DSSP file (Angstrom, degrees, kcal/mol; ACC not computed):
  #  RESIDUE AA STRUCTURE BP1 BP2  ACC     N-H-->O    O-->H-N    N-H-->O    O-->H-N    TCO  KAPPA ALPHA  PHI   PSI    X-CA   Y-CA   Z-CA
    1    1 A M              0   0    0      0, 0.0     2,-0.2     0, 0.0     0, 0.0   0.000 360.0 360.0 360.0 130.4   98.5  109.3  106.5
    2    2 A A        -     0   0    0      1,-0.1     3,-0.1     3,-0.0     0, 0.0  -0.504 360.0-113.9 -79.5 144.6   99.6  106.7  109.0
    3    3 A E        -     0   0    0     -2,-0.2    -1,-0.1     1,-0.1     2,-0.1  -0.487  37.3-104.5 -72.5 142.5   97.4  103.8  109.8
    4    4 A P        -     0   0    0      0, 0.0     2,-0.2     0, 0.0    -1,-0.1  -0.415  43.6 -97.3 -68.2 147.6   96.0  103.8  113.4
    5    5 A E        -     0   0    0     -2,-0.1     2,-0.4     1,-0.1    -3,-0.0  -0.450  37.6-130.8 -68.2 133.1   97.7  101.3  115.6
    6    6 A R        -     0   0    0     -2,-0.2     4,-0.1     1,-0.1    -1,-0.1  -0.701  19.6-171.9 -86.4 132.3   95.6   98.1  115.9
    7    7 A T        +     0   0    0     -2,-0.4    -1,-0.1     2,-0.1     2,-0.1   0.704  62.2  86.4 -96.2 -22.5   95.1   96.8  119.4
    8    8 A E  S    S-     0   0    0      1,-0.1     2,-0.3     0, 0.0    -2,-0.1  -0.366  92.1 -96.1 -75.0 158.2   93.5   93.5  118.3
    9    9 A Q        -     0   0    0      1,-0.1    -1,-0.1    -2,-0.1    -2,-0.1  -0.551  41.1-115.9 -77.0 136.1   95.6   90.5  117.5
   10   10 A R        -     0   0    0     -2,-0.3     2,-0.1     1,-0.1    -1,-0.1  -0.367  34.9 -98.4 -67.8 147.8   96.4   90.0  113.9
   11   11 A M        -     0   0    0      1,-0.1    -1,-0.1    -2,-0.1     3,-0.1  -0.419  37.6-126.7 -67.7 141.3   95.1   86.9  112.2
   12   12 A R        -     0   0    0     -2,-0.1    -1,-0.1     1,-0.1    -3,-0.0  -0.618  33.4 -93.4 -86.3 149.6   97.7   84.1  111.9
   13   13 A P        -     0   0    0      0, 0.0    -1,-0.1     0, 0.0     3,-0.1  -0.280  48.1 -97.5 -58.2 148.8   98.4   82.6  108.5
   14   14 A A        -     0   0    0      1,-0.1     2,-0.1    -3,-0.1    -3,-0.0  -0.418  45.6-107.1 -64.5 139.5   96.4   79.5  107.7
   15   15 A P        -     0   0    0      0, 0.0     2,-0.6     0, 0.0    -1,-0.1  -0.430  30.6-113.3 -67.4 145.3   98.4   76.4  108.4
   16   16 A L    >   -     0   0    0      1,-0.1     3,-1.7    -2,-0.1     8,-0.1  -0.727  24.7-146.6 -78.5 117.7   99.6   74.6  105.3
   17   17 A L  T 3  S+     0   0    0     -2,-0.6    -1,-0.1     1,-0.3     4,-0.1   0.713  91.0  53.5 -64.3 -22.1   97.7   71.3  105.4
   18   18 A F  T 3  S+     0   0    0      2,-0.1    -1,-0.3     1,-0.0    -2,-0.0   0.347  90.7  83.0-101.2   8.8  100.4   69.2  103.9
   19   19 A E  S <  S-     0   0    0     -3,-1.7     5,-0.1    12,-0.0    -3,-0.1  -0.959  87.0-118.5-108.4 119.4  103.2   70.1  106.3
   20   20 A P     >  -     0   0    0      0, 0.0     4,-2.4     0, 0.0     3,-0.3  -0.229  17.5-125.7 -56.9 143.4  103.0   68.1  109.5
   21   21 A A  H  > S+     0   0    0      1,-0.2     4,-1.7     2,-0.2    -5,-0.0   0.879 109.4  53.2 -60.7 -40.7  102.4   70.3  112.7
   22   22 A E  H  4 S+     0   0    0      1,-0.2     4,-0.4     2,-0.2    -1,-0.2   0.858 110.9  47.1 -66.6 -33.2  105.5   68.8  114.4
   23   23 A A  H >4 S+     0   0    0     -3,-0.3     3,-1.1     1,-0.2     6,-0.3   0.886 109.7  52.9 -69.9 -42.7  107.7   69.7  111.5
   24   24 A A  H 3< S+     0   0    0     -4,-2.4    -2,-0.2     1,-0.3    -1,-0.2   0.786 100.3  63.7 -66.0 -25.9  106.2   73.2  111.2
   25   25 A A  T 3< S+     0   0    0     -4,-1.7    -1,-0.3    -5,-0.2    -2,-0.2   0.741  86.1  81.9 -69.2 -21.1  107.1   73.8  114.8
   26   26 A D  S X  S-     0   0    0     -3,-1.1     3,-2.0    -4,-0.4    -1,-0.0  -0.780  72.5-152.9 -87.3 111.7  110.8   73.4  114.1
   27   27 A P  T 3  S+     0   0    0      0, 0.0    -1,-0.1     0, 0.0    -2,-0.0   0.717  94.0  56.7 -60.5 -21.0  112.0   76.8  112.8
   28   28 A E  T 3  S+     0   0    0     -5,-0.0     2,-0.5    -3,-0.0     6,-0.2   0.583  92.7  86.9 -83.2 -10.3  114.8   75.0  110.8
   29   29 A H    <   +     0   0    0     -3,-2.0     2,-0.2    -6,-0.3    -3,-0.0  -0.791  42.8 159.0 -97.0 129.1  112.3   72.8  108.9
   30   30 A F  S >  S-     0   0    0     -2,-0.5     3,-2.2     0, 0.0     4,-0.2  -0.728  80.1 -43.2-148.7  96.6  110.6   74.0  105.8
   31   31 A F  T 3  S-     0   0    0      1,-0.3    -2,-0.0    -2,-0.2    18,-0.0   0.801 104.8 -69.5  51.6  34.6  109.2   71.3  103.5
   32   32 A A  T >  S+     0   0    0      1,-0.1     3,-1.0    -9,-0.1     4,-0.4   0.634  99.1 133.2  61.1  18.6  112.4   69.3  104.1
   33   33 A L  G X   +     0   0    0     -3,-2.2     3,-1.6     1,-0.2    -2,-0.1   0.859  63.9  63.3 -63.7 -34.8  114.4   71.7  102.1
   34   34 A E  G 3  S+     0   0    0      1,-0.3    -1,-0.2    -6,-0.2    -5,-0.1   0.736  98.4  58.1 -64.0 -18.7  117.1   71.7  104.8
   35   35 A A  G <  S+     0   0    0     -3,-1.0     2,-0.6     7,-0.0    -1,-0.3   0.591  82.1  96.7 -89.0  -9.7  117.7   68.0  104.1
   36   36 A I    <   +     0   0    0     -3,-1.6     6,-0.0    -4,-0.4    -4,-0.0  -0.728  46.5 177.9 -85.5 119.5  118.5   68.4  100.4
   37   37 A E        +     0   0    0     -2,-0.6    -1,-0.2     5,-0.0     3,-0.0   0.794  55.9  83.9 -88.3 -33.5  122.3   68.5  100.0
   38   38 A D     >  -     0   0    0      1,-0.2     4,-2.7     2,-0.0     3,-0.2  -0.618  69.3-148.6 -79.4 119.7  122.6   68.9   96.2
   39   39 A P  H  > S+     0   0    0      0, 0.0     4,-2.4     0, 0.0    -1,-0.2   0.810  96.3  54.0 -61.2 -29.9  122.3   72.5   95.3
   40   40 A G  H  > S+     0   0    0      2,-0.2     4,-2.0     1,-0.2     5,-0.1   0.921 111.8  43.8 -68.3 -42.7  120.7   71.7   91.9
   41   41 A Q  H  > S+     0   0    0     -3,-0.2     4,-2.8     2,-0.2     5,-0.2   0.880 113.3  52.9 -67.9 -38.8  118.0   69.6   93.6
   42   42 A L  H  X S+     0   0    0     -4,-2.7     4,-2.5     1,-0.2     5,-0.2   0.920 110.0  47.3 -60.9 -44.6  117.5   72.3   96.3
   43   43 A L  H  X S+     0   0    0     -4,-2.4     4,-2.2    -5,-0.2    -2,-0.2   0.915 112.9  49.6 -64.8 -41.5  117.0   75.0   93.6
   44   44 A A  H  X S+     0   0    0     -4,-2.0     4,-2.2     2,-0.2    -2,-0.2   0.943 115.1  42.4 -62.7 -48.1  114.5   72.8   91.7
   45   45 A R  H  X S+     0   0    0     -4,-2.8     4,-2.2     2,-0.2    -2,-0.2   0.893 114.4  50.0 -67.9 -39.5  112.5   71.9   94.8
   46   46 A A  H  X S+     0   0    0     -4,-2.5     4,-2.2    -5,-0.2    -1,-0.2   0.874 111.1  50.7 -66.3 -36.2  112.5   75.5   96.2
   47   47 A T  H  X S+     0   0    0     -4,-2.2     4,-2.6    -5,-0.2    -2,-0.2   0.904 107.9  52.8 -66.4 -41.7  111.5   76.7   92.8
   48   48 A E  H  X S+     0   0    0     -4,-2.2     4,-2.5     1,-0.2    -2,-0.2   0.928 111.2  46.5 -56.5 -46.6  108.6   74.2   92.7
   49   49 A L  H  X S+     0   0    0     -4,-2.2     4,-2.7     2,-0.2     5,-0.2   0.896 110.3  53.2 -66.7 -37.0  107.4   75.5   96.1
   50   50 A T  H  X S+     0   0    0     -4,-2.2     4,-2.4     2,-0.2    -2,-0.2   0.942 110.9  46.1 -61.3 -46.3  107.7   79.1   95.0
   51   51 A V  H  X S+     0   0    0     -4,-2.6     4,-2.4     1,-0.2    -2,-0.2   0.919 113.7  49.5 -61.8 -43.6  105.6   78.5   92.0
   52   52 A A  H  X S+     0   0    0     -4,-2.5     4,-2.4    -5,-0.2    -2,-0.2   0.915 111.2  48.2 -63.7 -42.8  103.0   76.6   94.0
   53   53 A F  H  X S+     0   0    0     -4,-2.7     4,-2.6     2,-0.2    -1,-0.2   0.883 111.1  51.1 -67.7 -37.7  102.8   79.3   96.7
   54   54 A R  H  X S+     0   0    0     -4,-2.4     4,-2.8    -5,-0.2     5,-0.2   0.948 111.5  47.7 -64.3 -45.1  102.4   82.1   94.0
   55   55 A A  H  X S+     0   0    0     -4,-2.4     4,-2.3     1,-0.2    -2,-0.2   0.900 112.4  49.2 -63.1 -40.6   99.6   80.1   92.4
   56   56 A A  H  X S+     0   0    0     -4,-2.4     4,-2.6     2,-0.2    -1,-0.2   0.915 111.0  50.4 -63.2 -42.4   98.0   79.6   95.8
   57   57 A T  H  X S+     0   0    0     -4,-2.6     4,-2.5     2,-0.2     5,-0.2   0.944 110.1  49.6 -60.6 -50.0   98.3   83.3   96.6
   58   58 A D  H  X S+     0   0    0     -4,-2.8     4,-1.8     1,-0.2    -1,-0.2   0.914 113.3  46.0 -56.0 -43.9   96.7   84.2   93.3
   59   59 A R  H  X S+     0   0    0     -4,-2.3     4,-2.0    -5,-0.2    -1,-0.2   0.895 111.3  51.5 -67.8 -39.0   93.8   81.8   93.9
   60   60 A S  H  X S+     0   0    0     -4,-2.6     4,-2.5     2,-0.2    -2,-0.2   0.892 108.5  52.0 -65.8 -39.3   93.3   83.0   97.4
   61   61 A V  H  X S+     0   0    0     -4,-2.5     4,-2.5     2,-0.2    -1,-0.2   0.883 108.5  51.4 -65.3 -36.9   93.2   86.6   96.3
   62   62 A E  H  X S+     0   0    0     -4,-1.8     4,-2.5    -5,-0.2    -2,-0.2   0.935 110.1  48.2 -64.7 -44.7   90.5   85.8   93.7
   63   63 A Y  H  X S+     0   0    0     -4,-2.0     4,-2.7     2,-0.2    -2,-0.2   0.893 110.4  52.3 -62.8 -39.9   88.4   84.0   96.4
   64   64 A Q  H  X S+     0   0    0     -4,-2.5     4,-3.0     2,-0.2    -1,-0.2   0.943 110.8  48.3 -58.8 -45.2   88.9   87.1   98.6
   65   65 A A  H  X S+     0   0    0     -4,-2.5     4,-2.6     2,-0.2    38,-0.3   0.917 111.8  48.2 -62.8 -45.4   87.7   89.3   95.8
   66   66 A V  H  X S+     0   0    0     -4,-2.5     4,-2.6     2,-0.2    -1,-0.2   0.945 113.5  47.6 -60.1 -49.3   84.6   87.1   95.1
   67   67 A A  H  X S+     0   0    0     -4,-2.7     4,-2.8     1,-0.2    -2,-0.2   0.928 111.3  50.3 -61.5 -43.7   83.7   87.0   98.7
   68   68 A A  H  X S+     0   0    0     -4,-3.0     4,-1.9    -5,-0.2    -1,-0.2   0.930 111.8  48.5 -59.5 -44.7   84.1   90.8   99.0
   69   69 A A  H  X S+     0   0    0     -4,-2.6     4,-0.6    30,-0.3    -1,-0.2   0.903 112.2  48.8 -62.9 -42.3   81.9   91.3   96.0
   70   70 A Q  H >< S+     0   0    0     -4,-2.6     3,-0.8     1,-0.2    -1,-0.2   0.913 111.0  49.9 -64.3 -43.1   79.2   88.9   97.4
   71   71 A L  H 3< S+     0   0    0     -4,-2.8     9,-2.6     1,-0.2    -1,-0.2   0.846 114.3  44.9 -65.2 -31.9   79.3   90.6  100.8
   72   72 A A  H 3< S+     0   0    0     -4,-1.9    -1,-0.2     7,-0.2    -2,-0.2   0.436  80.1 132.9 -90.5  -1.1   78.9   94.1   99.1
   73   73 A D    X<  -     0   0    0     -3,-0.8     3,-1.8    -4,-0.6     6,-0.1  -0.314  54.4-144.1 -56.8 121.0   76.1   92.9   96.7
   74   74 A P  T 3  S+     0   0    0      0, 0.0    -1,-0.2     0, 0.0     5,-0.1   0.693  96.1  67.0 -62.2 -17.8   73.3   95.5   96.9
   75   75 A R  T 3  S+     0   0    0      3,-0.1     2,-0.4     2,-0.0    -2,-0.1   0.650  82.2  92.3 -77.5 -13.7   70.8   92.7   96.5
   76   76 A R    X   -     0   0    0     -3,-1.8     3,-1.3     1,-0.1    -5,-0.0  -0.660  70.0-147.3 -82.8 131.8   71.7   91.3   99.9
   77   77 A F  T 3  S+     0   0    0     -2,-0.4    -1,-0.1     1,-0.3    -2,-0.0   0.784 102.8  41.6 -67.5 -23.8   69.6   92.5  102.8
   78   78 A D  T 3  S+     0   0    0     -5,-0.1    -1,-0.3     2,-0.0    -5,-0.1  -0.032  84.7 154.1-111.8  30.6   72.7   92.2  105.0
   79   79 A R    <   -     0   0    0     -3,-1.3     2,-0.3    -6,-0.1    -7,-0.2  -0.157  36.3-130.6 -59.7 154.0   75.2   93.6  102.6
   80   80 A L        -     0   0    0     -9,-2.6    -1,-0.1   -12,-0.2    -4,-0.1  -0.758  12.7-119.6-105.5 151.7   78.4   95.2  104.0
   81   81 A T     >  -     0   0    0     -2,-0.3     4,-2.3     1,-0.1     5,-0.2  -0.430  31.8-107.8 -77.2 161.6   79.9   98.5  103.2
   82   82 A P  H  > S+     0   0    0      0, 0.0     4,-2.8     0, 0.0     5,-0.2   0.862 122.7  55.4 -57.4 -34.0   83.4   98.7  101.8
   83   83 A A  H  > S+     0   0    0      2,-0.2     4,-2.0     1,-0.2     5,-0.1   0.923 107.8  47.7 -65.4 -42.3   84.5  100.1  105.2
   84   84 A A  H  > S+     0   0    0      2,-0.2     4,-2.2     1,-0.2    -1,-0.2   0.901 113.5  47.3 -64.6 -42.5   83.0   97.0  107.0
   85   85 A I  H  X S+     0   0    0     -4,-2.3     4,-2.6     2,-0.2    -2,-0.2   0.918 110.5  52.8 -65.6 -43.5   84.7   94.6  104.5
   86   86 A A  H  X>S+     0   0    0     -4,-2.8     5,-2.6    -5,-0.2     4,-0.9   0.910 109.7  49.1 -57.8 -42.1   88.0   96.5  104.9
   87   87 A E  H  <5S+     0   0    0     -4,-2.0     3,-0.5     3,-0.2    -2,-0.2   0.924 112.2  47.6 -65.8 -45.5   87.8   96.1  108.7
   88   88 A R  H  <5S+     0   0    0     -4,-2.2    -2,-0.2     1,-0.2    -1,-0.2   0.914 120.3  37.2 -61.7 -44.8   87.0   92.4  108.5
   89   89 A A  H  <5S-     0   0    0     -4,-2.6    -1,-0.2    -5,-0.2    -2,-0.2   0.454 108.9-119.4 -91.2  -1.3   89.9   91.7  106.0
   90   90 A E  T  <5S+     0   0    0     -4,-0.9     2,-0.2    -3,-0.5    -3,-0.2   0.913  70.2 132.0  60.4  44.0   92.3   94.2  107.5
   91   91 A W      < -     0   0    0     -5,-2.6    -1,-0.2    -6,-0.2     2,-0.2  -0.685  64.3 -98.1-112.0 169.0   92.5   96.2  104.3
   92   92 A T     >  -     0   0    0     -2,-0.2     4,-2.2     1,-0.1     5,-0.2  -0.552  36.4-114.1 -79.6 159.4   92.2   99.9  103.6
   93   93 A E  H  > S+     0   0    0      1,-0.2     4,-2.1     2,-0.2     5,-0.1   0.887 117.4  54.6 -62.0 -38.0   88.8  101.0  102.5
   94   94 A D  H  > S+     0   0    0      1,-0.2     4,-1.9     2,-0.2    -1,-0.2   0.924 109.0  47.5 -59.3 -47.5   90.2  101.9   99.1
   95   95 A Y  H  > S+     0   0    0      1,-0.2     4,-2.5     2,-0.2    -1,-0.2   0.864 107.9  55.5 -64.6 -36.4   91.6   98.5   98.6
   96   96 A A  H  X S+     0   0    0     -4,-2.2     4,-2.5     2,-0.2    -1,-0.2   0.901 106.7  51.3 -63.1 -40.1   88.3   96.9   99.7
   97   97 A R  H  X S+     0   0    0     -4,-2.1     4,-2.4     2,-0.2    -2,-0.2   0.926 111.2  47.4 -60.1 -44.5   86.6   98.9   96.9
   98   98 A K  H  X S+     0   0    0     -4,-1.9     4,-2.5     1,-0.2    -2,-0.2   0.899 112.1  49.5 -67.4 -38.7   89.1   97.7   94.3
   99   99 A M  H  X S+     0   0    0     -4,-2.5     4,-2.8     2,-0.2   -30,-0.3   0.887 109.9  51.9 -66.1 -38.5   88.7   94.1   95.5
  100  100 A I  H  X S+     0   0    0     -4,-2.5     4,-2.7     2,-0.2    -2,-0.2   0.933 111.6  46.5 -61.6 -46.2   84.9   94.3   95.4
  101  101 A E  H  X S+     0   0    0     -4,-2.4     4,-2.3     2,-0.2    -2,-0.2   0.908 112.5  50.0 -63.4 -41.2   85.2   95.6   91.8
  102  102 A F  H  X S+     0   0    0     -4,-2.5     4,-2.3     2,-0.2    -2,-0.2   0.928 111.5  49.5 -61.5 -45.2   87.6   92.8   90.9
  103  103 A G  H  X S+     0   0    0     -4,-2.8     4,-2.8   -38,-0.3    -2,-0.2   0.896 108.4  52.5 -63.2 -40.3   85.3   90.3   92.5
  104  104 A E  H  X S+     0   0    0     -4,-2.7     4,-1.9     1,-0.2     6,-0.2   0.924 109.2  49.9 -59.3 -44.1   82.3   91.6   90.5
  105  105 A D  H  <>S+     0   0    0     -4,-2.3     5,-1.9     2,-0.2     6,-1.1   0.904 111.4  49.1 -60.6 -43.4   84.3   91.3   87.3
  106  106 A L  H ><5S+     0   0    0     -4,-2.3     3,-1.1     1,-0.2    -2,-0.2   0.933 111.7  48.8 -60.6 -47.3   85.2   87.7   88.2
  107  107 A L  H 3<5S+     0   0    0     -4,-2.8    -1,-0.2     1,-0.3    -2,-0.2   0.821 112.5  47.4 -64.9 -31.3   81.6   86.8   89.0
  108  108 A K  T 3<5S-     0   0    0     -4,-1.9    -1,-0.3    -5,-0.2    -2,-0.2   0.457 112.1-119.3 -88.7  -4.1   80.3   88.4   85.7
  109  109 A G  T < 5S+     0   0    0     -3,-1.1    -3,-0.2    -4,-0.5    -2,-0.1   0.616  77.8 126.4  77.6   9.8   83.0   86.6   83.7
  110  110 A R  S   <S+     0   0    0     -5,-1.9     2,-0.4    -6,-0.2    -4,-0.2   0.758  75.0  40.6 -72.2 -22.4   84.5   89.9   82.5
  111  111 A I  S    S-     0   0    0     -6,-1.1     2,-0.3    -9,-0.1    -2,-0.2  -0.993  84.9-133.4-127.4 131.1   87.9   88.7   83.8
  112  112 A E        -     0   0    0     -2,-0.4    -6,-0.1     1,-0.1    -2,-0.0  -0.594  36.3 -95.7 -79.8 143.3   89.2   85.2   83.4
  113  113 A S        -     0   0    0     -2,-0.3    -1,-0.1     1,-0.2   -54,-0.1  -0.297  23.9-141.0 -54.3 138.4   90.7   83.6   86.5
  114  114 A R  S    S+     0   0    0    -56,-0.1     2,-0.5     1,-0.1    -1,-0.2   0.688  89.0  64.4 -73.9 -19.3   94.5   83.9   86.5
  115  115 A V  S    S-     0   0    0    -57,-0.1     2,-0.2   -56,-0.0    -2,-0.1  -0.926  82.7-138.6-111.9 124.7   94.8   80.4   87.9
  116  116 A E              0   0    0     -2,-0.5    -2,-0.1     1,-0.1     0, 0.0  -0.588 360.0 360.0 -82.5 145.5   93.6   77.6   85.8
  117  117 A D              0   0    0     -2,-0.2    -1,-0.1    -4,-0.1    -2,-0.0   0.454 360.0 360.0 -73.6 360.0   91.6   74.8   87.4
Protein backbone atom coordinates (compact mmCIF):
# COMPACT_ATOMS: atom_id res chain seq x y z
CA UNK A 1 0.00 0.00 0.00
CA UNK A 2 1.43 3.37 -1.00
CA UNK A 3 2.02 6.03 1.63
CA UNK A 4 -0.20 9.11 1.23
CA UNK A 5 1.64 12.11 -0.15
CA UNK A 6 2.77 14.42 2.64
CA UNK A 7 1.97 18.06 2.18
CA UNK A 8 3.98 19.35 5.14
CA UNK A 9 7.67 20.10 4.79
CA UNK A 10 9.99 17.26 5.80
CA UNK A 11 12.34 17.84 8.70
CA UNK A 12 15.85 18.81 7.72
CA UNK A 13 18.75 16.79 9.07
CA UNK A 14 20.30 18.21 12.20
CA UNK A 15 23.39 20.25 11.43
CA UNK A 16 26.67 18.63 12.33
CA UNK A 17 27.99 20.83 15.08
CA UNK A 18 31.64 20.40 14.24
CA UNK A 19 31.41 21.45 10.58
CA UNK A 20 31.44 25.24 10.11
CA UNK A 21 28.26 26.59 8.49
CA UNK A 22 30.17 28.40 5.73
CA UNK A 23 31.95 25.16 4.81
CA UNK A 24 28.73 23.16 4.86
CA UNK A 25 27.15 25.67 2.46
CA UNK A 26 29.76 24.74 -0.17
CA UNK A 27 28.47 21.56 -1.87
CA UNK A 28 32.03 20.55 -2.78
CA UNK A 29 33.13 20.66 0.85
CA UNK A 30 32.71 17.67 3.11
CA UNK A 31 34.88 17.59 6.22
CA UNK A 32 37.84 18.75 4.12
CA UNK A 33 38.00 15.42 2.30
CA UNK A 34 38.28 17.22 -1.02
CA UNK A 35 41.58 18.70 0.15
CA UNK A 36 43.24 15.32 0.80
CA UNK A 37 45.30 14.36 -2.22
CA UNK A 38 46.84 11.09 -1.04
CA UNK A 39 44.35 8.26 -1.73
CA UNK A 40 45.55 6.28 1.29
CA UNK A 41 44.95 9.21 3.62
CA UNK A 42 41.63 9.93 1.91
CA UNK A 43 40.50 6.34 2.45
CA UNK A 44 41.59 6.40 6.10
CA UNK A 45 39.83 9.71 6.86
CA UNK A 46 36.68 8.78 4.94
CA UNK A 47 36.58 5.47 6.80
CA UNK A 48 36.94 7.28 10.14
CA UNK A 49 34.00 9.49 9.24
CA UNK A 50 31.93 6.51 8.12
CA UNK A 51 32.50 4.72 11.42
CA UNK A 52 31.69 7.89 13.37
CA UNK A 53 28.46 8.47 11.43
CA UNK A 54 27.38 4.86 11.89
CA UNK A 55 27.97 5.09 15.64
CA UNK A 56 26.07 8.38 15.75
CA UNK A 57 23.20 6.82 13.81
CA UNK A 58 23.03 3.83 16.16
CA UNK A 59 23.06 6.09 19.19
CA UNK A 60 20.38 8.39 17.74
CA UNK A 61 18.12 5.43 16.98
CA UNK A 62 18.46 4.26 20.57
CA UNK A 63 17.49 7.71 21.84
CA UNK A 64 14.52 7.73 19.46
CA UNK A 65 13.41 4.35 20.81
CA UNK A 66 13.75 5.44 24.44
CA UNK A 67 11.81 8.63 23.73
CA UNK A 68 9.08 6.68 21.92
CA UNK A 69 8.79 4.25 24.84
CA UNK A 70 8.59 7.11 27.32
CA UNK A 71 5.92 8.89 25.26
CA UNK A 72 3.87 5.68 25.04
CA UNK A 73 4.25 4.78 28.73
CA UNK A 74 0.77 3.90 30.04
CA UNK A 75 1.66 5.49 33.40
CA UNK A 76 1.79 8.92 31.73
CA UNK A 77 -1.44 10.87 31.81
CA UNK A 78 -0.46 12.43 28.49
CA UNK A 79 0.81 9.25 26.83
CA UNK A 80 0.71 9.04 23.07
CA UNK A 81 -0.59 6.26 20.89
CA UNK A 82 1.74 4.51 18.45
CA UNK A 83 -0.11 6.32 15.66
CA UNK A 84 0.61 9.72 17.23
CA UNK A 85 4.26 8.83 17.76
CA UNK A 86 4.49 7.59 14.17
CA UNK A 87 3.08 10.87 12.91
CA UNK A 88 5.52 12.95 14.98
CA UNK A 89 8.55 10.92 13.89
CA UNK A 90 7.37 10.39 10.30
CA UNK A 91 7.35 6.62 10.78
CA UNK A 92 4.77 4.00 9.95
CA UNK A 93 2.62 2.92 12.88
CA UNK A 94 4.12 -0.57 12.73
CA UNK A 95 7.65 0.84 12.96
CA UNK A 96 6.56 3.06 15.88
CA UNK A 97 5.33 -0.03 17.75
CA UNK A 98 8.67 -1.77 17.16
CA UNK A 99 10.59 1.29 18.30
CA UNK A 100 8.42 1.56 21.44
CA UNK A 101 9.15 -2.08 22.23
CA UNK A 102 12.88 -1.60 21.58
CA UNK A 103 12.88 1.48 23.82
CA UNK A 104 11.10 -0.40 26.60
CA UNK A 105 13.73 -3.13 26.39
CA UNK A 106 16.51 -0.55 26.56
CA UNK A 107 14.90 1.16 29.55
CA UNK A 108 14.47 -2.14 31.39
CA UNK A 109 18.03 -3.18 30.63
CA UNK A 110 16.97 -6.25 28.67
CA UNK A 111 19.06 -5.04 25.76
CA UNK A 112 22.48 -3.51 26.14
CA UNK A 113 23.18 -0.40 24.18
CA UNK A 114 24.95 -1.14 20.90
CA UNK A 115 27.09 1.92 21.37
CA UNK A 116 29.45 2.02 24.30
CA UNK A 117 29.74 5.25 26.29
